[in-house]
VMD Tcl script that draws the C-alpha trace (Angstrom):
set ca {
  {0.18 -2.10 -1.06}
  {0.81 -0.39 2.60}
  {1.52 3.21 2.29}
  {0.37 3.84 -1.55}
  {-2.07 6.37 -0.60}
  {-0.34 8.29 1.82}
  {2.18 8.38 -0.87}
  {0.20 9.19 -3.55}
  {0.73 12.79 -3.38}
  {4.61 11.99 -3.31}
  {4.16 9.99 -6.34}
  {2.79 12.38 -8.40}
  {4.93 14.98 -7.51}
  {7.76 12.47 -8.95}
  {5.87 11.58 -11.42}
  {5.76 15.12 -12.83}
  {9.30 15.78 -12.58}
  {10.20 12.71 -14.99}
  {10.31 12.80 -18.51}
  {7.54 11.08 -20.51}
  {8.10 7.84 -21.86}
  {4.72 6.68 -23.17}
  {4.61 3.32 -21.61}
  {2.50 0.60 -21.09}
  {2.45 -1.72 -17.96}
  {3.06 -4.82 -19.77}
  {3.94 -7.89 -17.64}
  {3.41 -11.39 -16.40}
  {1.77 -12.85 -13.17}
  {4.90 -14.17 -11.71}
  {2.27 -16.11 -9.08}
  {0.94 -18.23 -12.08}
  {4.24 -19.42 -13.32}
  {5.50 -20.46 -10.10}
  {6.08 -23.90 -10.13}
  {3.11 -25.90 -9.31}
  {4.51 -27.38 -6.13}
  {5.81 -23.80 -4.59}
  {2.70 -22.54 -5.46}
  {0.81 -24.62 -3.72}
  {2.98 -24.41 -0.70}
  {2.67 -19.96 -0.81}
  {-1.07 -21.22 -1.03}
  {-1.39 -23.29 1.72}
  {0.72 -20.66 4.19}
  {-1.75 -18.10 2.78}
  {-4.65 -20.32 3.73}
  {-3.81 -20.34 7.42}
  {-3.85 -16.73 7.81}
  {-7.43 -15.58 9.39}
  {-9.29 -13.40 6.36}
  {-7.04 -14.29 4.21}
  {-9.29 -13.70 1.03}
  {-11.48 -11.18 0.22}
  {-11.60 -7.47 -0.13}
  {-14.72 -6.20 0.99}
  {-16.54 -6.89 4.34}
  {-19.34 -5.83 6.86}
  {-18.57 -5.55 10.59}
  {-21.47 -5.44 13.11}
  {-21.86 -4.72 17.01}
  {-25.65 -3.47 18.00}
  {-26.56 -0.98 16.05}
  {-23.38 -0.37 14.80}
  {-22.16 -0.96 11.16}
  {-19.18 -0.90 9.11}
  {-18.32 -1.38 5.74}
  {-14.71 -2.75 5.19}
  {-12.70 -2.05 1.91}
  {-9.42 -3.50 0.68}
  {-8.09 -0.76 -1.77}
  {-5.53 -0.97 -4.30}
  {-4.29 2.46 -5.01}
  {-3.49 2.72 -9.00}
  {-6.21 3.19 -11.71}
  {-7.52 0.25 -13.07}
  {-10.90 -0.54 -14.98}
  {-11.76 -3.57 -12.83}
  {-12.93 -1.08 -10.07}
  {-15.50 -0.10 -11.93}
  {-18.07 -2.87 -10.73}
  {-16.55 -2.42 -7.04}
  {-17.45 1.16 -7.14}
  {-21.25 -0.02 -8.47}
  {-21.65 -2.22 -5.32}
  {-19.88 0.51 -2.75}
  {-21.12 3.69 -4.28}
  {-24.35 3.59 -2.92}
  {-23.32 2.62 0.98}
  {-20.85 5.57 1.03}
  {-23.57 8.35 0.03}
  {-25.63 6.94 2.72}
  {-22.70 6.83 5.16}
  {-22.07 8.85 8.32}
  {-18.20 9.22 7.14}
  {-15.53 7.42 4.89}
  {-12.56 6.92 6.63}
  {-9.41 6.45 4.75}
  {-5.49 6.46 5.21}
  {-5.16 9.82 4.09}
  {-7.66 12.37 3.26}
  {-7.18 15.05 0.73}
  {-6.27 17.51 3.81}
  {-3.33 15.44 4.82}
  {-2.56 15.09 1.14}
  {-2.54 18.63 0.67}
  {-0.23 19.10 4.04}
  {2.14 16.35 2.87}
  {2.74 18.03 -0.36}
  {3.16 21.07 1.27}
  {5.96 19.51 3.70}
  {7.55 18.30 0.46}
  {7.79 21.21 -1.19}
  {9.07 23.02 1.60}
  {11.11 20.92 3.46}
  {13.07 18.39 0.67}
  {14.87 16.84 3.43}
  {11.94 14.82 4.33}
  {13.22 12.70 1.61}
  {16.92 13.75 0.79}
  {19.98 13.49 3.06}
  {22.21 16.26 1.92}
  {24.71 15.91 5.02}
  {25.16 12.61 5.96}
  {27.15 9.65 3.67}
  {26.12 8.88 -0.37}
  {24.33 5.82 -1.04}
  {27.26 4.36 -2.97}
  {29.52 5.23 0.19}
  {27.16 3.12 2.07}
  {26.73 0.14 -0.02}
  {28.79 -2.19 -1.72}
  {29.64 -1.44 -5.49}
  {27.53 -3.82 -7.38}
  {24.53 -3.26 -5.12}
  {25.20 0.47 -6.01}
  {25.11 -0.63 -9.90}
  {21.66 -2.44 -9.20}
  {19.75 0.49 -7.61}
  {21.49 3.24 -9.63}
  {20.34 1.49 -12.65}
  {16.79 0.93 -11.50}
  {16.05 4.30 -10.27}
  {17.66 5.49 -13.75}
  {14.94 3.35 -15.39}
  {12.38 5.57 -13.46}
  {13.72 8.58 -14.67}
  {16.11 9.65 -11.53}
  {19.66 10.58 -12.03}
  {22.36 8.69 -10.48}
  {23.62 11.84 -8.58}
  {19.80 12.51 -7.09}
  {19.44 8.66 -6.14}
  {22.56 8.94 -4.22}
  {21.17 11.36 -1.61}
  {17.86 10.13 -1.55}
  {16.65 8.50 1.97}
  {16.74 4.96 1.91}
  {13.09 4.65 2.53}
  {12.02 6.81 -0.43}
  {14.26 5.00 -2.58}
  {12.53 1.71 -1.41}
  {8.73 3.16 -2.35}
  {10.51 4.28 -5.55}
  {11.63 0.87 -6.46}
  {8.49 -0.91 -5.56}
  {6.63 1.37 -8.41}
  {7.03 0.34 -11.96}
  {8.42 2.99 -14.72}
  {4.84 2.52 -16.31}
  {2.73 3.64 -13.39}
  {4.78 6.38 -13.16}
  {3.64 7.55 -16.82}
  {0.65 6.99 -16.26}
  {0.05 8.83 -12.97}
  {1.79 11.66 -15.00}
  {-0.87 11.31 -17.75}
  {-3.75 11.21 -15.47}
  {-2.38 13.63 -12.45}
  {-3.85 11.59 -10.46}
  {-3.23 8.04 -9.20}
  {-6.54 6.77 -9.66}
  {-6.67 4.31 -7.24}
  {-10.03 2.82 -5.66}
  {-9.62 4.84 -2.68}
  {-9.41 8.43 -4.82}
  {-12.61 6.81 -6.53}
  {-14.42 6.71 -3.00}
  {-13.14 9.65 -1.38}
  {-14.70 11.97 -4.80}
  {-17.62 9.96 -4.22}
  {-18.02 11.00 -0.67}
  {-17.18 14.60 -1.87}
  {-20.20 14.62 -4.13}
  {-22.52 13.09 -1.86}
  {-21.49 15.60 0.92}
  {-20.30 12.74 3.07}
  {-17.20 13.88 5.56}
  {-14.05 11.98 4.79}
  {-11.31 11.44 7.69}
  {-7.98 10.45 7.81}
  {-7.34 7.06 10.27}
  {-3.70 8.60 10.98}
  {-1.57 11.94 10.74}
  {-0.25 13.57 7.56}
  {3.18 12.89 8.43}
  {2.99 8.95 9.42}
  {4.90 8.53 6.33}
  {8.33 9.93 8.05}
  {7.95 8.69 11.22}
  {7.53 5.19 10.42}
  {11.15 4.75 9.37}
  {12.66 7.51 11.90}
  {14.01 5.07 14.26}
  {15.66 2.37 11.81}
  {19.43 1.62 11.96}
  {21.85 2.58 9.27}
  {22.08 -1.57 8.18}
  {18.28 -1.90 8.59}
  {17.75 1.53 6.08}
  {20.35 -0.58 3.64}
  {18.75 -3.71 4.26}
  {15.36 -2.38 2.81}
  {16.92 -1.10 -0.58}
  {18.41 -4.73 -1.06}
  {15.09 -6.82 -0.39}
  {13.42 -4.58 -2.64}
  {15.80 -4.95 -5.60}
  {14.49 -8.35 -6.85}
  {10.77 -6.95 -7.27}
  {12.46 -3.44 -8.93}
  {14.21 -5.72 -11.61}
  {10.48 -7.05 -12.81}
  {8.58 -4.14 -11.61}
  {6.08 -4.41 -14.38}
  {5.87 -8.11 -13.70}
  {5.22 -7.30 -9.80}
  {2.52 -4.66 -10.73}
  {0.73 -7.39 -12.87}
  {0.90 -10.01 -10.07}
  {-0.14 -7.12 -7.63}
  {-3.25 -6.62 -9.56}
  {-4.28 -9.67 -10.34}
  {-4.03 -11.14 -6.90}
  {-5.71 -8.15 -5.44}
  {-8.59 -8.63 -8.34}
  {-8.75 -12.40 -7.21}
  {-9.45 -11.36 -3.73}
  {-5.96 -12.94 -2.74}
  {-4.33 -9.82 -1.02}
  {-2.04 -12.07 1.06}
  {-0.50 -14.42 -1.13}
  {1.20 -11.31 -2.86}
  {2.85 -11.17 0.51}
  {3.79 -14.78 0.67}
  {5.00 -14.28 -3.06}
  {7.02 -11.59 -2.07}
  {8.85 -13.69 0.66}
  {9.15 -16.78 -1.76}
  {10.87 -14.15 -4.31}
  {13.09 -12.53 -1.81}
  {14.25 -16.03 -0.76}
  {15.26 -16.56 -4.36}
  {16.36 -13.55 -5.69}
  {17.55 -10.99 -2.58}
  {21.01 -12.91 -1.90}
  {19.82 -12.69 1.48}
  {19.54 -15.69 3.85}
  {16.10 -17.26 4.56}
  {16.53 -16.05 8.19}
  {17.20 -12.72 7.40}
  {14.16 -12.29 4.73}
  {11.80 -13.56 7.34}
  {13.69 -11.29 9.87}
  {12.84 -8.41 7.49}
  {9.24 -9.28 6.73}
  {8.26 -9.99 10.39}
  {9.95 -6.08 10.97}
  {8.03 -4.69 7.58}
  {4.68 -6.38 8.67}
  {5.07 -5.01 12.56}
  {6.23 -1.47 11.19}
  {3.90 -0.86 8.05}
  {0.72 -2.96 9.22}
  {0.37 -4.26 12.79}
  {1.17 -1.27 14.36}
  {-0.94 0.76 12.30}
  {-3.79 -1.63 12.45}
  {-3.93 -1.38 16.02}
  {-4.05 2.79 16.23}
  {-6.53 2.71 13.59}
  {-9.06 0.79 15.93}
  {-10.04 3.22 18.06}
  {-10.88 5.80 15.41}
  {-12.79 2.98 13.67}
  {-14.97 2.33 16.29}
  {-15.57 5.65 17.51}
  {-16.28 6.85 13.86}
  {-19.02 3.90 14.06}
  {-20.59 4.76 17.59}
  {-21.24 8.37 16.08}
  {-22.68 7.51 12.78}
  {-25.10 4.88 15.01}
  {-26.20 7.91 16.86}
  {-27.43 8.81 13.60}
  {-29.00 5.69 12.00}
  {-26.33 5.55 10.22}
  {-22.90 3.00 9.30}
  {-19.73 4.20 8.15}
  {-17.34 3.20 5.32}
  {-13.53 2.20 5.93}
  {-11.09 1.80 2.99}
  {-7.40 1.08 3.09}
  {-4.78 -1.07 1.60}
  {-5.85 -4.34 1.28}
  {-3.24 -6.31 3.34}
  {-4.49 -4.71 6.14}
  {-7.56 -6.37 6.09}
  {-6.17 -10.27 6.93}
  {-3.96 -11.56 9.76}
  {-3.88 -12.06 13.19}
  {-3.08 -8.43 13.93}
  {-4.99 -7.38 10.52}
  {-7.88 -4.91 11.17}
  {-10.86 -7.94 10.96}
  {-9.01 -9.61 13.35}
  {-8.81 -6.55 15.78}
  {-12.41 -5.83 15.42}
  {-13.71 -9.64 15.91}
  {-11.54 -9.37 19.21}
  {-13.33 -6.39 19.95}
  {-16.68 -7.82 19.88}
  {-17.58 -7.02 15.98}
  {-19.13 -10.04 13.75}
  {-17.25 -9.97 10.67}
  {-19.02 -11.11 7.35}
  {-17.70 -11.04 3.74}
  {-19.82 -9.23 0.95}
  {-19.82 -11.18 -2.20}
  {-19.52 -9.21 -5.16}
  {-23.24 -10.50 -6.26}
  {-24.37 -8.26 -3.88}
  {-26.51 -5.02 -5.42}
}
mol new
graphics top color blue
foreach p $ca { graphics top sphere $p radius 0.5 }
foreach p [lrange $ca 0 end-1] q [lrange $ca 1 end] { graphics top cylinder $p $q radius 0.2 }
display resetview
């Protein structure tokens, strides 16, 4: 869920280049099929995380008001009741803040078109040269299932490969058919544009590139290896992710990812934990901290007009001690959940 909004242009570009495969997203909810004792364990771990449940929240501080919405970045009919609830709030908001708005997507798309080196490494060693034969074979097959020839995959930058491994082939096909990811954030932006509400980005258009800039060569390969278990069951993961999100248990998918890596990545538990900490810090915690200033500034500006703001980002940015909700709470905001019955 982290980065998916910012990568939607990248995903659309890839989907457009792939052959049509007419797939449906069918899979199992892997959380529901876990052994009872292990499921109870990851639920207990998730329960200790601040704000672990819920995707819609209100924050207030004096006259300032914020609606915060954790988003799922792909199309789903279950977005409809959520939009019915938050749509009127967007209509009367002073601004809608998102990870990346239309202008950022436009600049990202232009950069990818004009500079392929952002995603491809044509000078350094290839991925087959950097990985063992078994790891490369597994990666090659996973990327071929996504319509990507081995010769192209071999030159992809590792962060790009890791992102693609997390997207199921059927999602790529659905995105190609729609011409849009159809996610909740896209729907919220469309609503704001119809209501002439300003849409502002929480971070620069090139954030996706800077996030991975200082990774070591070994960390890059480890990132691919850690993504492989999910790639082998991508449709199952897509179903698992969406079910956790729409049940309001977005943090549970994070802990399930750890559990699955313990079992299937081939990495020692300590290494899995290290990579999970690294990913959380890079993809969530650091970005969350940078977002608080723009969020509070927008809320102050809107309050002067007698309005609130709506803020939307991937749902995993909400919970945790370094999540957006905890950071706002530490800054003096009162946090309350929004119940689905509110209308």
